[in-house]
C-alpha positions as CSV (number, residue, x, y, z in Angstrom):
1,M,68.8,-67.5,87.9
2,R,67.3,-65.0,90.1
3,K,69.7,-62.3,89.5
4,N,69.0,-62.9,85.8
5,L,65.2,-62.5,86.1
6,T,65.6,-59.3,88.8
7,R,67.9,-57.8,85.5
8,V,65.4,-58.7,83.2
9,L,62.3,-57.3,85.1
10,S,64.7,-54.3,85.9
11,A,64.8,-53.9,81.7
12,L,61.4,-54.3,80.7
13,L,60.2,-51.5,83.9
14,I,63.1,-49.2,82.3
15,A,61.9,-50.0,78.9
16,M,57.9,-49.1,80.0
17,M,59.3,-46.0,81.6
18,L,61.1,-45.0,78.3
19,I,58.6,-46.1,75.5
20,P,56.0,-43.0,76.6
21,A,59.5,-40.6,76.2
22,F,60.3,-42.1,72.7
23,A,56.7,-41.7,71.6
24,S,56.4,-38.2,73.1
25,L,59.7,-37.5,71.1
26,A,58.4,-39.3,67.9
27,V,55.1,-37.0,67.8
28,S,56.6,-34.4,68.7
29,A,59.2,-34.8,65.4
30,E,56.1,-35.4,63.1
31,E,54.1,-32.5,64.5
32,G,57.5,-30.4,63.4
33,T,57.2,-31.9,60.3
34,G,53.4,-31.4,59.8
35,S,52.9,-34.5,58.1
36,T,53.2,-38.6,59.3
37,I,52.7,-39.4,55.5
38,D,55.7,-40.2,53.2
39,I,56.4,-37.5,51.0
40,S,60.2,-38.2,50.3
41,D,60.2,-39.6,46.8
42,I,57.9,-36.5,45.8
43,E,60.0,-34.2,43.1
44,N,58.3,-31.1,41.9
45,L,58.6,-31.1,37.9
46,Y,56.9,-27.5,38.2
47,K,59.1,-25.0,38.0
48,L,57.9,-21.5,37.1
49,K,59.1,-20.1,34.4
50,K,58.5,-16.2,33.0
51,L,58.6,-14.9,29.0
52,D,57.6,-12.3,27.5
53,A,56.6,-13.2,24.6
54,A,52.8,-15.5,23.0
55,P,53.1,-18.9,22.4
56,S,54.9,-19.4,18.7
57,M,57.4,-21.5,16.9
58,E,59.8,-18.7,16.6
59,K,62.7,-19.8,19.1
60,V,62.7,-17.6,22.0
61,A,65.8,-16.9,24.4
62,G,66.3,-19.4,26.4
63,A,63.3,-21.6,25.5
64,K,62.4,-24.6,23.0
65,D,60.7,-23.7,20.0
66,G,56.7,-23.8,20.6
67,E,57.0,-23.3,24.4
68,P,54.0,-21.6,26.3
69,T,55.1,-18.2,28.0
70,E,53.1,-16.2,30.3
71,E,49.8,-14.8,28.7
72,N,46.2,-13.9,29.5
73,G,46.9,-14.8,33.4
74,M,48.5,-17.7,32.7
75,L,52.1,-18.7,33.3
76,A,53.9,-21.7,31.7
77,S,56.5,-24.2,33.7
78,E,59.5,-25.1,32.6
79,S,60.0,-28.2,30.4
80,F,61.0,-31.4,32.2
81,A,61.8,-34.8,31.1
82,V,59.3,-37.4,30.6
83,T,60.0,-41.2,30.5
84,R,57.9,-44.4,30.2
85,T,59.3,-46.5,33.1
86,G,56.3,-46.6,34.9
87,D,52.4,-46.0,34.2
88,N,53.0,-43.2,32.2
89,Y,51.3,-40.4,33.5
90,I,52.3,-36.7,34.4
91,Y,50.0,-35.9,37.6
92,V,49.4,-32.1,38.5
93,G,47.3,-30.3,40.6
94,P,45.7,-28.2,41.9
95,C,43.8,-27.5,38.5
96,P,40.2,-26.0,37.9
97,D,37.7,-28.9,37.3
98,P,37.9,-30.0,33.7
99,R,34.1,-31.4,34.1
100,I,32.7,-27.8,34.7
101,E,32.2,-26.4,31.0
102,A,32.3,-23.0,32.4
103,N,36.1,-23.3,32.8
104,W,37.2,-24.6,29.5
105,K,36.9,-20.6,27.9
106,A,37.9,-18.8,31.3
107,L,41.6,-21.4,32.3
108,D,43.2,-22.5,29.7
109,F,44.9,-25.1,30.9
110,I,47.2,-26.8,28.4
111,V,50.1,-29.4,28.2
112,Y,53.2,-28.7,25.2
113,W,54.8,-31.8,24.4
114,Y,58.5,-31.7,22.7
115,N,60.3,-35.2,21.3
116,K,63.4,-36.0,21.9
117,D,64.8,-32.9,19.7
118,G,63.5,-30.7,22.0
119,K,61.3,-29.9,19.3
120,Y,57.7,-28.9,19.5
121,T,55.6,-31.7,18.7
122,A,51.3,-31.1,20.1
123,Q,49.6,-30.2,22.5
124,K,46.5,-31.3,25.0
125,K,44.0,-29.2,26.0
126,F,42.2,-28.7,29.4
127,M,38.7,-29.7,28.3
128,E,39.8,-33.1,26.9
129,L,41.0,-34.2,30.2
130,G,37.2,-33.9,31.9
131,N,35.7,-36.9,29.7
132,P,34.6,-39.9,31.5
133,D,35.0,-43.3,31.1
134,S,32.6,-46.0,29.2
135,S,29.8,-45.9,32.0
136,G,29.5,-42.3,31.9
137,T,29.9,-41.5,35.9
138,S,33.6,-42.0,36.4
139,Y,36.1,-39.8,35.2
140,P,39.5,-41.6,35.1
141,N,41.6,-38.6,34.7
142,I,40.6,-36.8,38.1
143,V,42.3,-38.1,40.7
144,D,41.4,-36.7,43.9
145,E,39.5,-32.8,44.4
146,F,40.3,-30.3,46.7
147,P,37.6,-28.7,49.2
148,D,37.2,-25.6,47.0
149,G,36.5,-27.7,43.7
150,S,39.8,-27.7,42.2
151,V,41.1,-31.2,41.2
152,I,44.1,-33.5,40.9
153,L,44.6,-34.7,37.4
154,K,46.8,-37.4,35.3
155,I,47.7,-36.5,31.6
156,K,48.8,-39.9,29.9
157,S,52.4,-39.5,27.6
158,S,53.4,-41.6,24.9
159,S,56.4,-42.7,23.7
160,T,56.7,-40.0,21.1
161,Y,57.0,-37.4,24.0
162,K,60.6,-36.8,26.1
163,F,59.7,-33.9,27.3
164,A,56.7,-31.6,28.5
165,A,55.5,-27.9,29.9
166,L,52.6,-26.6,31.8
167,K,50.6,-23.5,31.3
168,L,48.2,-23.2,34.2
169,P,46.2,-20.3,35.4
170,T,48.1,-17.5,37.9
171,T,45.7,-18.5,41.0
172,Y,47.6,-21.3,42.1
173,S,50.8,-20.9,40.1
174,N,53.3,-20.6,43.3
175,C,51.7,-23.5,44.8
176,I,51.2,-26.2,41.5
177,L,52.6,-29.8,42.4
178,A,53.7,-32.0,39.4
179,T,54.8,-35.4,39.1
180,S,56.0,-37.9,36.6
181,E,54.8,-41.2,37.3
182,R,54.1,-40.4,40.9
183,P,50.4,-40.2,41.7
184,F,49.7,-38.2,45.0
185,T,46.7,-37.3,46.8
186,V,45.2,-34.3,48.5
187,E,46.8,-35.3,52.0
188,E,49.6,-35.8,50.4
189,Y,49.9,-32.4,48.6
190,Y,48.9,-30.7,52.1
191,A,52.1,-33.0,53.4
192,Y,54.2,-31.4,50.8
193,A,52.9,-27.6,50.8
194,D,53.6,-27.9,54.3
195,K,57.5,-28.8,53.7
196,E,57.7,-26.0,51.1
197,G,55.7,-23.4,52.9
198,W,53.4,-22.5,50.6
199,P,49.9,-20.6,51.9
200,I,47.4,-22.5,51.5
201,D,45.2,-22.4,54.3
202,G,41.9,-21.1,54.0
203,T,41.7,-21.5,49.9
204,L,43.1,-25.2,49.4
205,R,42.6,-26.5,52.8
206,P,40.1,-25.1,54.8
207,I,40.5,-23.4,57.9
208,P,38.9,-25.5,60.8
209,P,35.3,-24.2,61.6
210,A,35.4,-21.5,64.0
211,T,31.7,-21.3,65.5
212,A,29.6,-18.5,63.8
213,D,29.4,-14.9,65.2
214,P,27.5,-14.5,68.1
215,A,24.6,-11.6,68.3
216,P,25.9,-8.9,70.0
217,E,24.9,-8.4,73.5
218,G,21.4,-7.1,73.8
219,Y,20.5,-7.7,70.0
220,E,16.7,-8.3,69.6
221,G,16.1,-8.4,65.9
222,L,17.5,-11.2,63.8
223,W,20.8,-12.2,63.1
224,N,22.7,-12.7,59.9
225,L,25.0,-15.5,59.9
226,F,25.9,-14.9,56.3
227,P,27.6,-10.9,56.7
228,R,27.8,-9.1,54.1
229,S,31.4,-9.8,52.4
230,G,31.9,-6.2,51.6
231,E,32.1,-4.0,48.3
232,Y,33.1,-5.1,45.0
233,D,34.9,-4.3,42.2
234,A,32.8,-2.0,40.0
235,T,34.9,-3.1,37.2
236,L,33.7,-6.9,37.6
237,T,31.6,-7.6,34.2
238,Q,27.8,-8.5,35.5
239,Q,28.3,-11.2,33.6
240,N,30.8,-13.1,35.4
241,A,29.6,-12.0,38.6
242,V,26.8,-13.9,38.5
243,N,29.1,-17.0,37.8
244,E,30.7,-17.1,40.7
245,Y,29.7,-17.9,44.4
246,Q,30.6,-17.2,47.9
247,L,30.3,-19.5,50.9
248,S,29.3,-18.7,54.6
249,K,31.4,-19.8,57.0
250,Y,30.5,-23.0,59.4
251,I,27.5,-23.0,60.8
252,P,27.3,-25.0,64.2
253,V,23.7,-26.8,64.4
254,S,22.0,-29.8,66.0
255,E,19.7,-31.6,65.3
256,G,16.0,-30.1,64.9
257,D,17.5,-26.8,64.4
258,V,16.3,-25.0,61.0
259,I,18.4,-22.7,59.1
260,T,16.3,-20.4,56.9
261,M,18.1,-18.6,54.3
262,G,17.2,-15.9,51.3
263,A,17.9,-14.8,48.9
264,I,18.4,-17.8,46.8
265,K,18.3,-17.8,43.1
266,S,14.5,-20.0,42.8
267,K,16.4,-21.2,39.4
268,E,19.4,-21.9,41.1
269,T,20.7,-26.0,39.5
270,R,24.1,-25.8,42.0
271,S,24.0,-27.0,45.8
272,I,22.7,-24.2,47.9
273,L,24.1,-25.9,51.3
274,Y,26.5,-28.5,52.6
275,T,26.3,-30.4,55.8
276,Y,29.0,-31.5,57.5
277,S,30.0,-33.9,61.1
278,D,32.5,-33.4,63.0
279,E,34.5,-36.6,62.0
280,L,34.5,-35.6,58.8
281,L,35.9,-32.0,59.2
282,I,38.5,-33.3,61.2
283,S,40.0,-36.0,58.7
284,D,39.1,-34.1,55.1
285,Y,36.9,-31.3,55.9
286,R,34.4,-32.6,53.1
287,E,30.6,-32.7,53.6
288,I,28.2,-35.3,54.2
289,R,25.8,-34.8,51.3
290,Q,25.1,-31.1,49.0
291,Y,21.8,-30.1,49.1
292,Q,19.7,-28.3,46.0
293,R,17.0,-26.0,46.5
294,T,14.7,-29.3,44.6
295,D,15.9,-31.5,47.1
296,F,13.8,-33.3,50.0
297,G,14.8,-31.8,53.1
298,I,14.8,-27.8,51.5
299,N,11.4,-26.1,52.1
300,L,10.1,-23.0,49.9
301,V,9.7,-20.4,52.3
302,E,8.5,-17.5,50.4
303,N,8.6,-16.4,46.4
304,L,10.1,-12.8,46.5
305,G,9.5,-12.4,43.0
306,E,12.4,-11.2,39.9
307,D,13.4,-15.3,40.2
308,F,14.6,-15.1,44.0
309,A,12.9,-17.1,47.2
310,I,13.4,-17.7,50.2
311,Y,14.2,-21.6,51.7
312,S,14.5,-23.3,55.1
313,F,16.1,-26.7,56.3
314,E,15.6,-28.4,59.0
315,I,19.0,-30.1,61.0
316,P,18.9,-34.2,60.3
317,Q,20.7,-36.4,62.7
318,G,24.6,-36.5,62.5
319,V,25.1,-32.8,61.1
320,S,27.5,-30.6,62.7
321,Y,28.1,-27.4,60.8
322,V,26.3,-26.1,57.7
323,R,27.4,-24.0,55.1
324,V,25.1,-22.1,52.8
325,R,26.3,-21.0,49.7
326,T,25.3,-18.6,46.8
327,R,25.9,-16.6,43.2
328,L,28.2,-13.7,43.9
329,G,26.4,-10.3,43.2
330,V,23.2,-11.4,42.5
331,Y,20.6,-9.9,44.9
332,N,21.0,-6.3,46.1
333,N,25.3,-6.7,45.7
334,G,25.4,-10.5,46.5
335,D,23.4,-9.8,49.7
336,T,22.1,-13.0,51.7
337,F,20.5,-13.9,54.7
338,V,21.0,-16.7,56.9
339,T,19.7,-17.4,60.4
340,K,19.4,-20.4,62.9
341,N,16.5,-21.0,64.6
342,Q,14.5,-17.6,63.3
343,P,12.0,-17.4,60.7
344,F,11.8,-14.3,58.1
345,T,10.0,-12.7,55.9
346,G,11.0,-11.1,52.3
347,A,9.7,-8.1,53.9
348,E,11.9,-8.8,57.2
349,M,15.1,-9.6,55.1
350,R,14.9,-6.7,53.2
351,A,14.4,-4.4,56.1
352,A,17.4,-6.1,57.9
353,L,19.9,-5.4,54.7
354,A,18.2,-1.8,54.2
355,I,17.2,-2.8,50.8
356,P,14.4,0.1,49.8
357,E,11.6,-0.8,49.3
358,L,9.2,0.3,46.2
359,S,7.1,2.6,46.7
360,E,3.7,3.0,46.0
361,E,4.1,5.3,42.6
362,A,6.8,2.5,41.1
363,K,4.2,-0.1,41.9
364,A,1.8,1.8,39.7
365,H,4.1,3.0,37.1
366,P,3.6,1.0,33.3
367,F,6.8,-0.4,33.2
368,Y,6.1,-2.3,36.9
369,G,7.0,-6.1,36.3
370,K,8.2,-5.7,33.0
371,K,11.5,-7.4,31.9
372,A,14.1,-4.7,30.8
373,L,17.1,-5.3,28.9
374,F,20.1,-2.7,29.1
375,V,22.8,-2.5,26.4
376,G,25.6,0.1,26.4
377,D,28.8,1.1,28.2
378,S,30.5,2.3,30.4
379,I,27.7,4.7,31.2
380,S,24.8,2.4,30.9
381,Y,27.2,-0.5,32.9
382,G,28.3,1.9,35.9
383,S,31.9,1.7,36.3
384,Y,32.2,4.5,38.9
385,D,28.5,4.1,40.5
386,T,29.4,2.5,43.8
387,P,26.6,3.1,46.4
388,L,25.1,-0.4,47.9
389,A,21.7,0.2,46.8
390,Y,22.4,0.8,42.8
391,S,25.4,-1.4,42.5
392,I,25.8,-4.9,40.8
393,P,24.3,-7.1,38.9
394,S,21.8,-3.6,37.7
395,T,23.7,-0.6,38.2
396,S,23.1,3.1,36.6
397,F,20.4,4.1,35.2
398,A,19.3,0.7,35.0
399,R,19.2,0.1,38.8
400,R,17.4,3.5,39.4
401,L,14.4,2.8,37.0
402,A,14.3,-0.4,38.5
403,L,13.3,1.5,42.0
404,A,11.6,4.0,40.8
405,T,9.1,2.1,38.4
406,G,9.2,-1.4,39.5
407,L,10.7,-3.1,36.3
408,I,13.3,-5.8,36.3
409,P,16.1,-5.1,34.9
410,T,19.1,-7.0,33.1
411,N,22.3,-5.1,32.5
412,I,25.1,-6.6,29.9
413,S,26.7,-2.7,28.9
414,Y,30.3,-3.3,29.0
415,P,33.3,-0.4,29.9
416,G,34.4,0.8,26.6
417,V,32.6,-0.7,24.3
418,T,31.8,1.3,21.3
419,V,29.2,0.9,18.8
420,G,30.5,0.8,15.3
421,K,33.7,-1.4,15.0
422,T,37.1,0.2,15.5
423,K,40.4,0.0,12.9
424,S,41.7,-2.9,14.7
425,G,38.4,-4.8,14.3
426,N,39.1,-6.9,17.4
427,A,37.5,-4.8,19.9
428,V,33.9,-5.4,21.2
429,T,31.2,-3.7,20.1
430,E,27.6,-3.4,21.3
431,Y,26.4,-6.2,18.9
432,D,28.2,-8.4,20.1
433,L,27.0,-7.7,23.8
434,L,23.6,-8.0,22.4
435,K,24.2,-11.2,20.4
436,T,24.6,-13.2,23.7
437,V,21.0,-12.6,24.1
438,L,19.6,-12.7,20.6
439,I,20.7,-16.3,20.5
440,T,18.6,-17.2,23.8
441,K,15.1,-17.9,23.9
442,K,14.9,-15.0,26.5
443,S,12.0,-12.3,26.1
444,Y,12.0,-8.6,27.0
445,D,9.2,-5.8,27.1
446,I,11.8,-3.3,27.0
447,I,15.5,-2.3,25.3
448,V,17.3,0.3,26.3
449,F,20.7,1.3,24.3
450,Q,23.0,3.6,24.8
451,G,26.2,4.7,23.2
452,G,28.6,7.1,21.3
453,I,31.1,8.5,23.3
454,N,33.6,5.6,22.9
455,D,33.0,6.1,18.9
456,A,33.7,9.6,19.0
457,L,36.8,8.6,21.0
458,K,38.0,5.8,19.2
459,N,38.0,7.6,15.9
460,V,35.0,5.3,14.6
461,P,33.6,7.4,11.7
462,V,29.7,8.7,12.3
463,G,28.2,6.9,9.1
464,E,24.6,7.3,7.7
465,A,21.3,5.8,8.6
466,L,19.9,3.6,6.1
467,A,15.9,3.1,5.4
468,A,14.2,0.8,7.6
469,D,13.5,-2.2,4.8
470,T,17.0,-2.1,3.7
471,D,18.1,-5.8,2.9
472,R,19.6,-7.0,6.3
473,K,22.8,-8.5,4.0
474,V,23.2,-5.2,3.2
475,L,23.5,-4.1,7.3
476,L,26.1,-6.8,7.9
477,E,28.4,-5.2,5.2
478,N,31.6,-4.3,7.1
479,D,32.0,-0.8,5.8
480,R,28.5,-0.4,7.3
481,L,29.3,-2.1,10.6
482,A,32.7,0.0,10.9
483,T,30.4,3.1,11.5
484,F,28.3,4.4,14.3
485,A,24.8,4.2,12.3
486,G,25.9,0.7,10.5
487,G,26.4,-0.5,14.1
488,L,23.5,1.3,15.8
489,Q,20.7,0.2,12.8
490,L,22.0,-3.5,13.1
491,M,20.8,-3.4,16.4
492,F,17.6,-1.8,16.2
493,H,17.1,-3.8,13.3
494,D,17.5,-7.2,15.0
495,A,16.0,-6.2,18.1
496,K,12.5,-5.2,16.6
497,I,12.7,-8.5,14.8
498,K,13.7,-10.9,18.0
499,W,11.6,-9.0,20.4
500,Q,8.7,-7.5,18.0
501,N,6.4,-6.6,21.1
502,A,9.4,-5.0,22.7
503,E,9.4,-0.9,23.5
504,L,12.8,-0.1,22.3
505,Y,14.6,3.3,23.7
506,Y,18.1,4.8,22.8
507,I,19.8,7.1,25.4
508,A,21.6,10.2,23.8
509,N,24.2,10.9,26.3
510,Y,24.6,14.4,28.2
511,K,26.9,16.9,26.5
512,V,30.6,16.5,27.3
513,T,33.7,18.7,27.3
514,D,35.9,18.9,24.6
515,A,38.6,17.6,26.0
516,A,36.4,14.2,26.8
517,T,36.1,14.0,23.4
518,N,39.3,15.0,21.9
519,G,37.6,17.3,20.8
520,K,34.8,16.2,19.0
521,G,31.6,16.9,19.3
522,M,28.7,14.6,19.7
523,A,25.8,16.5,17.6
524,E,26.6,14.3,14.5
525,Y,26.4,11.0,15.8
526,Y,23.5,11.6,17.6
527,A,22.0,13.1,14.7
528,Q,22.0,9.9,13.0
529,A,20.8,8.2,16.0
530,K,17.9,10.5,16.0
531,A,17.1,9.5,12.4
532,L,17.6,5.7,12.8
533,C,15.2,6.1,16.1
534,E,12.3,7.8,13.9
535,A,12.8,4.9,11.0
536,Y,12.3,2.3,13.7
537,G,9.9,3.8,15.7
538,V,12.3,3.5,19.0
539,H,11.7,6.2,21.2
540,Y,14.6,9.1,21.3
541,I,15.7,9.7,25.4
542,D,17.6,13.1,24.3
543,L,20.0,14.2,27.3
544,Y,21.9,15.8,25.0
545,N,19.1,18.9,24.1
546,D,17.4,18.9,26.9
547,T,17.5,22.3,28.4
548,E,16.0,21.7,31.5
549,L,18.5,18.9,32.4
550,Y,21.4,21.3,32.6
551,K,20.0,23.6,35.2
552,T,21.1,21.3,37.5
553,F,23.7,19.2,35.5
554,D,27.1,21.4,35.0
555,Y,28.7,19.0,32.5
556,T,32.0,20.8,32.9
557,N,32.3,20.1,36.3
558,A,35.1,17.3,36.6
559,E,34.4,16.6,40.1
560,L,31.3,15.2,38.5
561,F,33.4,12.6,36.4
562,A,35.8,9.7,36.4
563,E,39.1,10.6,35.6
564,D,38.1,10.0,31.8
565,L,35.6,13.1,32.3
566,F,32.6,11.9,30.4
567,T,32.2,8.5,33.3
568,P,29.4,9.6,35.7
569,T,30.4,9.0,39.7
570,S,27.2,8.4,41.8
571,A,26.4,12.1,42.5
572,A,26.5,12.8,38.4
573,Y,24.0,9.3,38.2
574,D,21.6,11.1,41.2
575,L,21.6,14.5,39.2
576,L,21.2,12.8,35.7
577,F,18.3,10.9,37.2
578,P,14.7,12.7,37.3
579,T,15.5,14.2,33.6
580,V,16.3,10.2,32.6
581,L,12.8,9.2,34.7
582,R,11.0,12.2,33.5
583,L,12.2,11.6,29.7
584,F,11.2,7.7,29.8
585,N,7.6,8.9,31.3
586,E,7.3,11.7,28.6
587,T,7.6,8.4,25.8
588,L,5.0,7.2,27.9
589,K,2.3,10.1,27.9
590,S,2.9,10.7,24.1
591,S,1.9,6.9,23.7
592,E,-1.0,7.2,25.8
593,V,-2.1,10.3,23.8
594,V,-1.9,8.2,20.5
595,V,-3.7,5.5,22.1
596,E,-6.3,8.1,22.5
597,Q,-6.7,9.4,19.6
598,T,-6.8,5.9,18.0
599,A,-9.8,5.0,19.9
600,S,-11.6,8.2,19.3
601,A,-11.2,7.5,15.5
602,E,-12.5,4.0,16.2
603,A,-15.5,5.5,18.0
604,A,-16.6,7.8,15.7
605,P,-19.6,7.0,12.7
606,I,-17.8,5.9,9.8
607,Q,-19.3,8.1,6.6
608,T,-19.6,6.0,3.8
609,A,-20.8,7.0,0.2
610,P,-23.9,5.0,-1.1
611,V,-23.2,1.7,-2.6
612,K,-24.0,1.3,-6.4
613,M,-26.0,-2.0,-7.0
614,S,-24.6,-4.9,-8.5
615,A,-25.9,-6.4,-11.4
616,K,-26.3,-9.7,-9.7
617,Q,-27.6,-8.0,-6.7
618,P,-31.1,-9.0,-6.2
619,V,-34.3,-6.2,-5.3
620,V,-35.4,-7.0,-1.8
621,A,-39.2,-5.9,-1.2
622,E,-40.3,-5.2,2.4
623,A,-41.3,-7.2,4.8
624,N,-45.0,-6.5,4.6
625,G,-45.0,-7.0,0.8
626,N,-44.6,-3.8,-1.2
627,T,-42.6,-4.3,-4.1
628,D,-43.1,-1.1,-5.2
629,E,-40.2,0.3,-2.8
630,A,-36.7,-1.9,-2.7
631,N,-34.1,-2.0,-0.7
632,N,-30.9,-2.7,-1.6
633,C,-28.5,-5.3,-0.8
634,Q,-24.7,-5.9,-0.5
635,E,-23.7,-9.3,-2.2
636,V,-22.4,-11.8,0.0
637,S,-20.1,-14.4,-1.0
638,G,-18.9,-17.4,0.6
639,W,-20.3,-20.9,2.3
640,K,-23.5,-18.1,3.8
641,T,-24.5,-17.4,0.1
642,F,-24.1,-20.9,-0.7
643,W,-26.0,-22.8,1.9
644,N,-29.1,-20.1,1.4
645,S,-29.4,-20.8,-2.2
646,I,-29.5,-24.2,-1.1
647,A,-32.3,-23.4,1.3
648,N,-34.2,-21.1,-1.4
649,F,-34.4,-24.6,-3.9
650,F,-36.1,-26.1,-1.4
651,R,-38.3,-23.4,-0.7
652,R,-39.3,-23.2,-3.9
653,L,-39.6,-26.7,-4.1
654,F,-42.5,-26.4,-1.5
655,G,-43.8,-23.4,-2.9
656,Q,-42.1,-21.3,-0.4
657,C,-41.0,-17.5,-1.1
658,E,-37.1,-17.0,-1.4
659,I,-35.6,-15.4,1.6
660,C,-32.1,-12.9,0.7
661,V,-29.5,-13.4,3.4
662,C,-30.0,-10.7,5.0
663,G,-33.2,-12.7,6.0
664,E,-36.0,-10.6,3.3
665,A,-38.0,-12.1,1.5
666,I,-37.0,-11.9,-2.4
667,T,-39.8,-10.9,-4.8
668,K,-38.6,-11.7,-8.3
669,V,-38.2,-8.1,-10.5
670,K,-40.5,-8.6,-13.5
C-alpha cells in the first residue's frame, strides 16, 4: 500500500514538474502561429483576377458573361460558388464603410451574381450595404469594424444565384478575405492575415503605440507632437485633399494634462481627438471615446480667422494615450500643431511653423478679408508650384495674392481643363468646376477666371462673343459650348447672376512659345476674352500684352516651365507675380477714379430749365400778402396733396386762409 502511494505521489510530482514545460511549449507553438484563434475552417474565396477590358455582356477570354474586370483603380476576383446550406451570406473584409456617403462615388465596390449556367444575372452596389434597420441605429450588414474605419460586410445571397464575383478598390486587394456562410471578426481576420503573411501592420492593424518623440535636449520653445508629414503630391486635387484626414502618433498622457491643438477647422464635423486606455490598446487598439470640437471637454482657445481655431482638452481619469486628427492639406499644407502642457497662441503657432504673417500693407489692402474664388487650369492650380508657403490648398496666384493682399482664397482650378468643350465631350471643362460652387449657398467677393491654353492644345475653336443680353438658352447650345468664347461667356453670365455684388477678373496668360501650343498663337482667344470682359464688366488682367512683364520674364526659357513648356515652376510664378499684383492694383485705382468722378458729378449743382406752370397749379402769394408778385409751386401729388386738401376744407369751414403743400398761403386768382 505504501509502495503504491509512493508511486502515485511520485507520478504527481513528476507531472507537476512537467506541466509548466508543456505549457511553455504550447505557448511557444501558439506564438509561432501568431494566433490562438481557430481559423482552420476559413477558406478565402477572394482570388485576384486581372482582365484588360471593361465590364460588359460580351464574352471575354477566360471570363463569364458580364464578369467584372480591372477598371478605374478596381480589381475583380475570380467567380466562386455560393450555396444555401447555411445562413446564406457572403462575408467580405476589409471594405470601405458604406455608411459614409462620400465613399459611394470614390469606391465602386460591386458584387456580381451569376446563375447556374454561369450567365451574368445581377449586381449589388456598395451604397445598398449601408442601410440601417428599422431602429435607424443598427447596421445589420456591418459585421465588425477595423481601427482605420474600414469594415467587414455581409452580403445576402439568394436561391437564384449560384456564383458570385467581387469588385473592390485596389487599396486592400491583396489582403481581402471573403467567405461564404462563415462569418469572421476583425480578430479572426488578423489571425488569418498572420497565417498568410499579409502586410497589414500600420494600416489595418495599428502598430502598438510608442511614446511621442521627445523634445531635443536644450530645446526651450514649443515642441510639436504632431510633426509635419512631409511634402504632398502637387497633382492631387485640392477638393479631394481636404476630404482626407491625417492622425497624430499615440501621445502618452496622464490625468490633468492639457493637450492644445491647432489649427483645426472651426466648422469641422468629424472627430478631432481620440482617447485610449492601456487595456483597450492591448486588446484591440480601439479608443475609449471620440471627441468633436463641440463636445464637452473641448475648449476654444483662440479663433484664428478663415474658419480655423485652436482648441484644448484636459485629460480625464483613465486615459493613457490620445491621438489628434485633422483634415489633410488644409492649413498651410496641412500643418498641425499639438502640445502637451504648453499652451500657445496663434502668433506663437505661426512662428513655430514658419508661416508668414500678413504685412501691414496686406492688412490695409482693399482685398483684405474678402473671399475669392479661383477657377482655371494647371496654371491657376499651381501643378509645379511646390514651396511650402505656396502649396495646397491655395497655390499659384491665389496663395500669393492671399499673402500680399489678405484675401481669403478658394482654389477649384484643375490641371488639363478647357474653357470650351472638346470634341470627345467627356473631358472636364472649367464650367464643370464652377458648377460645383454655383449650386451651393457660398458667397464670394472676388471671382478670378483663367484659361485658354488647353483649348488651343486640344483644338477647341475660338468662337465668337455674343452680346451680354443674349438669352441663356442660346448660351447653352452645344455649338456655343464647344468653343472657347461660348464656354467663357456662360461662366461670366452665371457668375454675374449668382454673385451680383462680386468683382470678376479674367487673367489672360503670358505669352508662350509656338511649341507649347502646337504652333497656335493665343491672340485670337484673348481677343474674344477681352470682348467678353468689356461686355460683362469683368476686369481684364492682360499678361499677354504687358510690355513691362517681359523685361524680367523670358517665356522662351524652358527652365522656367514644366515639360509641357507652359506650366510655370515656382521660379516662374515668382517672376510673374509682381506683374499680376500690379495689374490687379491698377484695376482698383481705375475703379477709384470712376467712384471719384461719380461723387464729383453728384456734388456739382444741377442746372435745370425753368418749370412751366401747369394749368392745375395754384398761384401762391408771398406770406406778406402781396398778391401782385406770385410764386410758382410745382404740383405735388399723392397722399401729401390729399391730406392738404382735407385740411384746407376745414380751414375754409372756419374762415381761415388755405395753405399750399409748400406751406405758403394761397390767394385765388380772380
